[in-house]
C-alpha positions in Angstrom: 56.4 120.7 37.9 58.2 124.0 37.4 61.7 124.8 38.6 60.3 127.1 41.3 58.1 124.3 42.6 61.0 121.9 42.6 63.1 124.3 44.6 60.2 124.8 47.0 60.0 121.1 47.5 63.7 120.9 48.2 63.5 123.7 50.7 60.6 122.1 52.5 62.4 118.8 52.6 65.5 120.4 54.1 63.4 122.3 56.6 61.7 119.1 57.6 65.0 117.4 58.1 66.4 120.2 60.2 63.3 120.2 62.3 63.6 116.4 62.9 67.3 116.8 63.8 66.5 119.6 66.2 63.8 117.5 67.9 66.1 114.5 68.2 68.9 116.7 69.7 66.4 118.3 72.0 65.6 114.8 73.4 69.1 113.3 73.2 71.2 116.1 74.7 69.3 116.3 78.0 69.4 112.6 78.3 73.2 112.5 77.8 73.7 115.4 80.3 71.5 113.6 82.8 73.6 110.4 82.3 76.8 112.3 82.9 75.5 114.0 86.0 74.3 110.6 87.4 77.7 109.1 86.7 79.5 112.0 88.3 77.2 111.8 91.3 77.9 108.1 91.6 81.6 108.7 91.7 81.3 111.5 94.2 78.9 109.4 96.3 81.5 106.7 96.8 82.7 106.9 100.5 86.3 107.8 101.3 87.7 104.6 102.9 90.4 105.1 105.4 92.1 102.6 107.7 94.1 103.6 110.8 96.9 101.1 111.7 98.6 101.4 115.0 98.9 100.2 118.6 97.1 101.2 121.8 96.8 104.9 121.1 95.2 104.3 117.7 92.9 101.8 119.4 91.9 104.4 121.9 93.3 103.1 125.2 91.7 105.3 128.0 89.3 107.1 125.7 87.7 104.1 123.7 87.2 103.8 120.0 84.7 106.6 119.9 87.2 109.0 121.5 90.2 107.9 119.5 91.7 110.0 116.7 90.2 107.8 113.8 86.7 108.5 115.0 87.5 112.2 115.6 89.0 112.4 112.1 85.9 110.8 110.6 83.7 113.4 112.3 85.9 116.3 111.0 85.7 114.9 107.5 81.9 114.5 107.6 81.5 118.0 109.0 83.1 119.1 105.7 80.5 117.1 103.7 82.8 114.2 102.9 81.3 110.7 103.3 84.3 109.2 105.1 84.6 105.8 106.8 87.6 105.7 109.0 88.2 102.1 110.3 90.1 101.7 113.6 92.6 98.9 113.2 94.7 99.7 116.3 95.9 96.8 118.4 97.3 97.4 121.9 100.9 96.4 122.7 101.9 95.9 119.0 105.3 96.7 117.6 105.8 97.8 114.0 106.9 94.2 113.2 103.5 93.0 114.3 101.7 95.7 112.3 103.7 94.6 109.2 102.6 91.0 109.6 98.9 92.0 109.5 99.0 95.0 107.2 97.8 93.1 104.1 95.0 91.4 105.9 93.7 94.4 107.9 93.7 96.8 104.9 91.0 95.5 102.6 90.8 96.1 98.8 89.2 99.4 98.0 90.9 101.3 100.8 91.8 104.8 99.7 94.1 106.0 102.5 96.0 104.3 105.3 97.1 106.2 108.4 100.0 104.5 110.0 100.8 105.5 113.6 103.8 103.3 114.6 103.8 104.3 118.2 106.6 103.7 120.7 106.3 100.0 121.6 109.4 99.2 119.5 111.5 101.3 121.9 109.8 99.8 125.0 110.4 96.3 123.7 114.0 97.0 122.7 113.5 96.7 119.0 116.5 98.3 117.2 115.6 101.7 115.6 116.8 100.5 112.1 114.4 97.6 112.3 111.5 99.9 113.2 112.4 102.2 110.2 112.6 99.2 107.9 109.2 97.9 109.0 107.6 101.3 108.4 109.2 101.5 105.0 108.0 98.0 104.0 104.4 98.8 105.1 104.5 102.0 103.0 105.9 100.0 100.0 103.3 97.3 100.2 100.4 99.8 100.5 101.6 102.0 97.7 102.1 98.9 95.5 98.3 98.5 95.9 97.7 102.2 94.9 96.8 103.2 98.5 97.9 106.6 99.8 99.8 106.4 103.0 100.1 109.0 105.8 102.6 108.2 108.5 101.9 110.0 111.7 105.1 109.6 113.8 105.3 113.0 115.5 106.6 113.9 118.9 103.6 114.5 121.2 103.8 117.0 124.1 103.3 115.5 127.6 100.3 117.7 128.1 98.4 115.5 125.7 99.2 112.3 127.6 97.7 110.6 130.5 99.4 110.0 133.9 101.3 107.0 132.5 103.0 109.4 130.0 102.3 106.8 127.3 98.6 107.0 126.3 96.8 110.0 124.9 94.0 112.1 126.5 90.9 113.0 124.6 92.5 116.3 123.8 95.6 114.5 122.5 93.4 112.5 120.1 91.7 115.7 119.0 95.1 117.2 118.3 96.1 114.3 116.1 92.8 114.3 114.2 93.2 118.0 113.5 96.7 117.5 112.3 95.7 114.7 110.0 92.7 116.5 108.4 94.8 118.8 106.1 96.9 115.9 105.0 93.8 113.9 104.0 92.4 116.9 102.3 95.6 117.3 100.3 95.3 113.8 99.0 91.6 114.4 98.1 92.6 117.6 96.2 95.3 115.7 94.2 92.8 113.0 93.3 90.2 115.6 92.1 92.9 117.2 90.0 94.2 113.8 88.7 97.7 114.6 89.9 99.8 111.5 90.7 100.7 111.3 94.4 104.2 112.4 95.4 106.5 109.6 96.2 107.1 111.1 99.6 103.4 111.8 100.5 104.1 110.9 104.1 106.9 112.4 106.2 110.0 110.4 106.9 109.6 108.3 109.9 112.1 109.3 112.6 113.5 106.8 114.9 112.9 107.0 118.6 
């Protein structure tokens, strides 16, 4: 075999190898991309799990669970295309001390966000303001120790959003709270998407009242 023939054989062998590699890549790369897309879809498909802890207003006294702010917040999130599950864990007549005693049990593993609405029963039942503040802080500490984001909603609510007893909320009052919570939930979601660690003061300081 001449040198030209040998070189020709080498070139044909190299070409055959390149063709085989190209065919393999043509099959392997789409499969890898499809696997990554499926994995990403699975992550994005996981529902956002939120638990709302509070007393009678969280529970929905006067408006029922379906009219209370947890259900209204869930509807707002789903309208944005977010598969959110907002669990109503409000119990009428509770103080922050009672909420603290059940916080571990009523917030299951896998919860992403807890909304804590402490309410005003501590004041009505003569619980010292410093005890109330300490209970709220301890609930936040326990939840964050479990890598759960916490939103404390402890804002002053105008009387126009309350019923005739001046304690419980109207449907409009619950809608107002849901609308106020929505951007705070979205902020947490944005941080998670960007892999930015949550700020230590993700929730606003709980004022005494």
